[in-house]
N, C-alpha and C positions, 0 to 999 in steps of 0.2 A: 542391532535389532533391539527394539524395546521389548523387554520381557513382560509377558502378560500372564497373570495368575489364572488359576482355574476359576470356574463360574462362581461368583460371590453369592452368598445367601441373602436374598432380599436387597435388590438394587434400590438406590435412593438418590435424591438430588445431591446429597453430600458426596456420594461416590462420583457423580458426574462432575461436580465442582472440582474434585481432585483430578479426575481423568483429563478434563479439558483445560486445566490450569487457570480457570477463569478468575480465581482469587488473586492470581499473580498479575496477569496482563490486564484484567478488567477492573481492578480496584482503582478508584472507589465508585465506578460508574455502572459496572455490569456484574450481575450475580444470577443465581438460580433460585427460584421461589419454590414453595412447597408443592405447587402444582406441576413442577418439572418444566417450567418455562423460563427462558431468559428474561430477566427484568432489568430495567434501566432506571438508574437514579441520576437524572441529569444534573441536579444541584445537590451535591453531597451534604450541604448544610441543612437540607430539608429531608424529611422522611418520605415525601411523596415519590412514588415509583410508577413506572409504566411497564405493563406486561407486554413484551415485544410480540409474542404470538397473537395476543388479542389485538394489538395495534395493527399488525399486518392484515388480519382478517377484517378489521374495521376499514382499513384503507382499500382493500380489495372490494369491499361492499360499496365503496364510493366510486368504483370504476377504475381504480388504479391497478393495472396488471403488473405482475412480477415479470422480470426482476425489478426490484424497487430499491433505490438508494434512499436511506433515511438519515437525515441530518438532525441532530439534537442541538438546537441553538443554545440551550442552557449549559451543555457541556462545553461548547466553545467559549461561552462567557466565563465559565469556571476555570478553564485553562489560562485565559488571560489574567484573571484575578490571581490565580496561584503564582504565576510567574512574577507579576508585579509585587505581590505581597512578600514573596521570597526575597526579592531584592530590597524591599523596604525594611524587612527584618534584618538583613545582613548589614545594610547601611546604618541602622540604629545600633546594632551590636558592636560594630567597629568604629562608631563615631566618625563615619566617613563624611567629609564636608561637601561632597558632590551629591548628585541625584542620579536616578535611573530613568531613562526614556527609551523604551523598546520600540522596535519597528517590526512589522510583519512583512516578510518577503512575498510579494504578490505571486511570484512564480510557483509557489507551493500549491496554491489552489486559487486560480483567477476567477472562479465563478462569482458573478456579480452579487448574488445574495450573501455569499460567504464573506466577501470583502466588505460589503455594507454592514454586516453584523459585526465584523471585527472592529470597524470604525466606531460603531455604536457602543459595543461593550467595552472598548478601550478608552472611551471618552473620559472616564474618571481619572485615568492615569496619563492622559495626553499621549496615548499610544499612537505611533506613527506608522508609515508604510515605506517599504523598500522596493525600488524598481530596478529590474535587471535588463530592461530593454526600453526602447522608445514607446511601444504600445503600452507597456506596464507603467511608464511615467505618465502617459495620458490618463490611465485608470486612476493612478494615485492622485493626480491633480484634481480630478473630478470628484473623487471619493473623500478626500481629506479637506473638509470644509471648515473645520474649527480653527480659531486663532491659536497660534503657538504650536501648530502641528509640525512634525518633523518628517521630511522625505529624504531618504538616502538614495542617490542615483549611482547604481553600479552597472556593470556590463560594458560591452563595446559601445562606443559613442561616436556619432558623426556630428557634423556642424549643427544640424537641425536639433538633434537631441540636446546638445549642450546649450544652444541658444534658448531653447524652450525652458530648460532648467534655470538658466540665469534670469530670464524674464519673470519666471514664477517667484523670484525673490521679492517682487513687488507685492505679492500676496502677504497676508499676515501670518506667514509660516516660515520655517527654516528649510531651505532646499540646499543640500550639500552634494556637490559633484565629486565623486571618488575617482581619482586618477588610477586606472588599472594598467595603462600602458603609457610609456613616456610620451608617445606621439599625441596623446590627448591634451597634454599641456599646451602645445602649439595651437590646437583648436580652441582651447579655453582663452588663450591670449587674444586670438583673432576675434572671437565672439565678444569678449569683454570690450575690446577697442571699438568694434562695430556698434555695440549697443550702449556704450558709455556706462556700463554697470560692472562693478567689481564682484566677481563670483565668490562663493564660499566653497572652498576646496577641501578635499581629504586625499590621503594616499593609502593605497592598499599595499601592505608590505608582504613580500615573499619571505616567509619564515623558514629557517632551517628545520624547525620543529615540524613534525608531521603528525597527521591524525592516525587512525587505525582502521583496518578493514578495507572495504572496497573504495573508499574515497580518500585513502592516504595520500594519493598524488595531488590532492587539491592544494597542498603546500609543497615547499621544497624548491630547489633551484630551477627545475623544469616545469613548474606549475603553469597552468594556462594563463592565469591572471596574476597581477601584482608586480610591484617594482622591487628590484634588488636594492641593496644598501647603496650601491654606486648611483643608481637612478634616483633614489630618494634624495641623496645629497645634491644631485644635479637639479632636482626640483627646487630645493631650498635656495641654491645659488641663483638660479634663473629668476625665481620670484623676488629674491632680494635685489637683484640687479634692476628689476622693473619697479621696485618700490611696492611690491604686492605681497610681501611675506605675511602680512596680517590676514591675507585671504586663506592661508592654510590653517585649518582649525580641527581636523579630524584625522585620526589614525585608525585604519581598518585592517583586520586580518581574518582569514577563514581557513581552517585546517580540514574541512570536510564535513559532510552530512553524517548523521547517525554515529557520533563518536561514543562508542560503547564503554570506554574506560575513562575514568577521570584523570588518569596520569598524563596522557598527551595534552589534555587541556591545561593542566598545571604547568607543564613544560612550555607550552606555547605562551602562556601568560607571562612567564618569567622573561622570555625573549622579547615579547611585544611591549611590556612595560618599560624595558630598558630603551627600546626604540622611541617610545613616547617621551620619556624624560629627556632624551638626547635632542629630539626635535624642539622641545620647549627651551632647552639650553641654547639651541642655535637661533633662537629668536622668534620662533613661530608661536603665536598665541593659542596653544592647543586647548580646545574646549571639549572635545568629544573623543571617547575611547570606545571603538566599535569592535566587539569580540566576534562578530559574524554569527553564523549558525553553528549547527553541530549538536545542540542539546538533543539527546537521543530519546527514543521511545522504546519501552520494554515490551516488544512484540510477543516474546515467549514467556514472560513472567518469571524468568529465572533469576533476575537481579544479578547477573554476572557480566563479564566483559565479552561474552559471546556476541557475534555481529548483530544478532536480532534482539539484543537486550541492552542493559546498561547497569553498571555497578555503582551508581550514585543516584541521588534524587535531585529534584529542582532546587531544594534549599541548599544542598551541598554545592551544587554548581554555582548558585548566586553568591554564596559565601566565599567560595574560592576566587571568583572574579573580583568581588569587592575587596577582599583582604590583599590580593596581589597588587591591585592598583593603589590601594591605600598605603601599603608599605613602600612601594616604589616612589610615590609622590612625596611621602613623608621624608624618606631618606634623601631625596634630591631637592627638597624644599620647593616643590612644584605645586601649583594650584591644582587640586583634584578635579578631574573632568567629569562631565556628564557621561555616565556609562550607557552604552547602547548594545543591545543584542538583537540579532536577526533570527530569532527562533521561530521557525515555520512549522516543521514537522511536529514538534512538541505541542504546538498550539492547535493544529487542525486535525491531526491523525485520529484522535479519539472521537471526534464529533460525528462521524458518519459510519454507517455499516450498510452492507449490501445484503439483501435478503433475496434468495432465489429458491426455486423449487426443483426437486428431483422429478424427472419425467420418465425415467426408465433405468433398469439395472441389468448389467451383463455379469453373470456369475459363472464360475467354473462348474460345469456339471459333474456332480459326484453322486454316483449311485452304488449301492452295494453290489459288488461283482459276483457273478456266478462262476462256478468251476468250469473251465473250458472242457469241451467234450473230448473223447479219446482221440479223435482224428484231428484235433486242433494243432495249429502251428506251435512249435516249441517255444517261440517268443511269447505267445499268450500264456503258456503254462508258467514260464519264468516270471512274468509280471504278476500272475496270480499268487505264485509262491512268495514273491517279495511282499505282497499285500498281507497274506495270512501269517507270515513268519516274523514280521517286524515287532521288535520290543524296544523299550527305552535303552537297553544295553547294546543292541545291534542296529540302531536306526541309521547310523552313518553307512554301515555296510549295505543295508537294505536300499538306501538311497542310491548308492553306486550301482547295485544290481538293476534297480528299476530304470535308472537313467541309461545304462548300457543297453538294456532290452528295448527301450523306446527308440534309441538311435538305430539299433539293428533293424527294428521293424520298419522305420522310415526308409532305410537303405534297401531292404528287401522289396518294399513297395515300388521304389523307383526303378528297380531292376526287373520288376514284373513277377516276382515270386510271392507276392502277398496281395490278396484282393482288397478292393475298397472296403468291403465289410470287415475284413480282418484288420485292416489299418484302423478303422473306426473303433473296433473292439480293443485294440492295443491302446488307443488314446483314452478310452474310458477306464481301462485298467490302470493306466499310468496316473490319471487324475485321482482315481480312488486311492492309489498308493500315497500320492501327495497329501490328500486330505488326512489320511491316517498319520503320516509323518508329522504333519503340522500339529495335530493334537498332542503328539508326544513331545515335539520340540517346545511347545508352549509351557511344558511342565519342567523342562530341563533348567538347571542352574547355569550350565555352560553349554552353549550351542556350537556345534561344529561349524567351521567356516563355510563349508559347502552348503549348509542348510540355513545360513543367516538371511538369505534373500527369499526363502520359501514363503514368508508372509506376504511379500510383495507379489510373488509369482501367482499366489492363490487369491490375491485380492480381487474383489468385485469392482466393476467400473460403474460408478453412479453417474448417469447422464443428467446434466442439469441445465435449466433454462437460463443461460447467461453466456457471455463471451469473456474468456480470460483476457483477450487482447483489448477489449473495451473497458472492462471494469477492474482488472487486476494485472495490468501489463508488466509491472515490476516482478510479479511472480514468474512470468515467462522469461523476461529479459535478463534479470539479474538474480534469479532465485530468491527473491525477497520472501520472507516468511510472514504470513498473516494468520492470526487466530481464526480458525474455521470450525464450526460446530453446529449441531442441530439447535434450533431455538425452542423446541418443544420435545415431548417424550423423554425428558431427562430424568424421569422417575422410573424409566424402563432400562433394562440392561441393553447396551448396544452390542449385539452379538455378531455383527458383520464387520469385516475389515475391507476398506475400499479406497480407491482413488477417485478423483473427480474429473469428469470430462465435460467440456462445454458444447455448445451447439455448432461450433465451426467445424469445417471439414478438414482442419489442419491437425496433424498428429501432435503438434505442440500445444494444442488447445486443451491442456489438462493440468491438473495440480496433483503432484505426487510427492510433495515434501511438506511436512506439517510440523508444528511446534511439538517439542517433547521435553521431558524433564532433563534428560541427559544431553541430547544433541538434536538430531532431526530424525523424524520417523517417516517412513515411506508410505504408510497407510493410515487412514483415519477410522476410528471406531464409529460405526454408524448402525442404525436400526434396520431391521428387515423392512423392505419396501412393499407397500400395499398400493397398487395403482388406483384403487378406488378412494384413497384418502390422500390429502395433500401432505407432503413431507418437506418442511422448510429448513434450509440451512442458512447460516449467517456468516459472512466474511467481515471481520471487525478490524478497527484501527486503520482503515483505508482512506482516510480523509486527505492525506498528503500525496500529491503528485498524480494519483491514479486517474482522476477524472480528465486532467488535461493531457496526459500521456496516452490515453486510450485511443485506439484507432478503429477503423471501420472494416476490419477483416470480415470477409463474407457479407459485408454491408449490414452488420449488426450495429445499430447506432447507440446514441445516449439512452440510458435507462430513464424510466420515470423517477422523479426525485421529489421528496417532500421535506419541508422544514417543520419540525415538531417542537412546540414550546409548552412548558408547564404553565398552567393558570390556576386560579383559586379553585376551580371546579374540576381540575384534572388537566389533561393535555388538550391542545388545539393545534390544528394544522395552519401554520403561519403562511407558508408559501407552497405552491405546487408547480413544479417545472415538468411539463409533459416531455416524455421521451420522444425520440425521433420517430417519425412515420417513414414508411418505405419511400414515399414521394420525396421527403426531405433528404434522405441519404442518396437517392438517385440524383437529385440536384447537385449534391456535393461532388459527384463524379461526372457532371456535365451531361446528364441525360434529361430529355424532355418527356415527362410522363404522358402528356397529351399526345405527342407524336408516337410514343410507344403503344398507347391504346389504339390509335388509328392503324398502326402497322399490324397489330394482332387482329383487328377487326377485318382488314382486307384479306388476311390469310384465312380467317374463319369463313368469310363469304366465298372465297375461291373453293375451299373444301366443301362448303354446302352445295355449290353449283355442280361439283364433281361427284356428289353423292357419298362423300367420305364421312360426313358428319350430319346429324339431324338438326333441325331448327331448335329443338329444345336443348340439345347439347351446346349449340352456339350461344343461346341465352345464358345457360349456366356458366359456360366458360367466361363470357364477357363479364357476368356479374362477379365471379370470383376474381377476375383480373382487376376490375375497377375497385372492388371493395378492398383488395389487398394493398392497393396503392395508398390508401388512407390509413392502413392498419399499422400497429406497433411492429417493429422489426423482429420482435421475439415471439415465441410460441404463445398461443392462446389456449387456455385450459378448456377441454371439452366439458361442458356442463351436463 
């Protein structure tokens, strides 16, 4: 449990900065200003900043309801710039004779505006695209319109996929088919013979070196993709037998997403560079060395090898890649290749944040208990004694007494020896005890094991206008940590501890694990909720995977989305992507809204004929029904 000190004197934005660790995960894009609002610095080379709270209110005034996904295009541009400049610096420092040409893996965020902006912002560096499926190849071919572009083709491939990729060689770009299974070589041979075009091929190697954390099994002998050493040699021999060894030009490997430690990357590079020089020695004109993805994002700001962080930066990563390939090629007297990385998460995670509103709070009711009357049940007197007698020295004993009394009270109620009112009084006394215990525990240096979950037990539930399954599915599916914090009121002390619940009727639709300095905390520091005033929370660094993985649980659809860019006169909204209406999500699940309206109308008419409903009520019902079909799937604020 994270230890919380007593009430600070004079809360400040600086205290909020430390509490929510924004200086760690948010640097250099997010910070807290003097007004206690989160502010965004989309281009760190400029001093211009955007007050996120003011931006949200401005967007709401334009008719864009929350929840709202905000993409900062300038952050996306800066991420691409940082990656390319890091490799350029490393290439210069090591006098590397090759170049760097990165590709963006479309699977990480396939949204059209995102891909188009990546192509636009990557143009100065000839930044390419990676496709992991046939649909993504179609996207890449349409989006990559510049001469000299690079498209890497990964994933399972059928004949149509490979033929499309080979035919695209006729464009003024490089399209490389990476063999992930040995069977794909036969498909490539057949397609090449049919089309009369020699393909450009690569091989994905199964390394013995593994990544770290959840995606460690992306490499190794039983990895889903990649060729073993035996299969790579077979590819070489079969290409040579057909006089096509010159088609093999790329080596690719991938040891997993979110590699939080630099050590597995170094280990993988040592193995992969040896494979690369061996392929060159065997006669293949190797021109590309593709290190795959894995460049991590520091979600918790700790700069460690914790799974939600990373213990290296982009420059160290680029330098390690360049130095490893440089040394291997120099020692083997092999021409240095073009270096390729498929960094997706590190490119797009920072550029978007989800802003949503608290719509209600459920808190443990704590009232100052009164002394039970003389005729009260002994259980109630025991609970009151635990409440009045607790001190920092006996808090563990008092907890045991209160817990035992509560269990006995519930047992007596089930056996009929305790009335409903007495049970309710027992519950009130127990929660009053817990509130007092918690105040003591927060001041202890060492917390007894039985009381370490008390903070979570006593936490309020903040109900919020969004869907975890739609907007943060990784939080539910794989316990991914995202920075979550209020975007305003950060000059006020957050005196509540809470978890976050979404609008869905699923008990899994909640977030109860949050970033912390030490490990993971089960509650988030929040402010008292006033239903008469908006209270906005932001979920940050969610630009990778979340949008495309989101589902329609309870038919909550895509959120409203805006692309915000800096201009000379401040920010402007470059694109607006309206969220799903109820009609649209009903179409997704094969309903016909017009037929639904007619069905409800017939039932209303029948009820009217039978005198069960008035004509005015019919009109109101039908107006609500038809208006709802065109409405946003999320809650609308009552004005």
